[in-house]
N, C-alpha and C positions, 0 to 999 in steps of 0.2 A: 543537465538534461532538462528539457522543457516538459513539464507534466501538465495534463489537462486541468483546467480550472473548474469545470463543471463536476460536482461531486459524484454524480452517477457514472459519468464517463471515467473519472478518476478511479472509482471502485473497479470497474471492468479492466482498466489499464493495469492497475496494481495487481489485482488477482491473476491476470494473465502473465505478468512478469514473474510473479512468485511461482506460479505453476510451471512455467516453461524454463526459467533461467536462474532462480535463486532459492536456496534452501531456507531462507528466513527473511523477514522484513528488515532486520538489522543489516544483513549482507546487501540487500537491494539498496538501502539508503546509503550505506558506506560506499558502495561502488559508484553511485550516481551523485554523491555529495548532496543528499537531500536530508532535511531534518525529519527524523522518524516521528517525533511528537507532533509536528505540523500535519503530517499525513494522517496520523491517528485522530487528531483533533478534527480535521476536516471531514473525515469519514464518520466520526461519531455524531456529527450534526445530522446525518441521515440515518442514524441508528445502527451503524456497523462498528464492530470491534475486531481487532486482530486476534485470531485464534492460533496460538503457537503450534498446537498439535496438528491442525489441518494446514498450517501455513497459508492462511487466507483470511480475508475479512468476511465475517459472517454477521 
């Protein structure tokens, strides 16, 4: 899967995918062969962290 490179667009893309299609970040990453740490690291650069309870980056 080709994911957005811009971190703000990536945030919107990932949160939409999590809301609409996946019960967790791990399941999204596994299904799309994406490194979970890479996503978390990229979004942490703009101040967002994954919240398991809400299943989104906040």
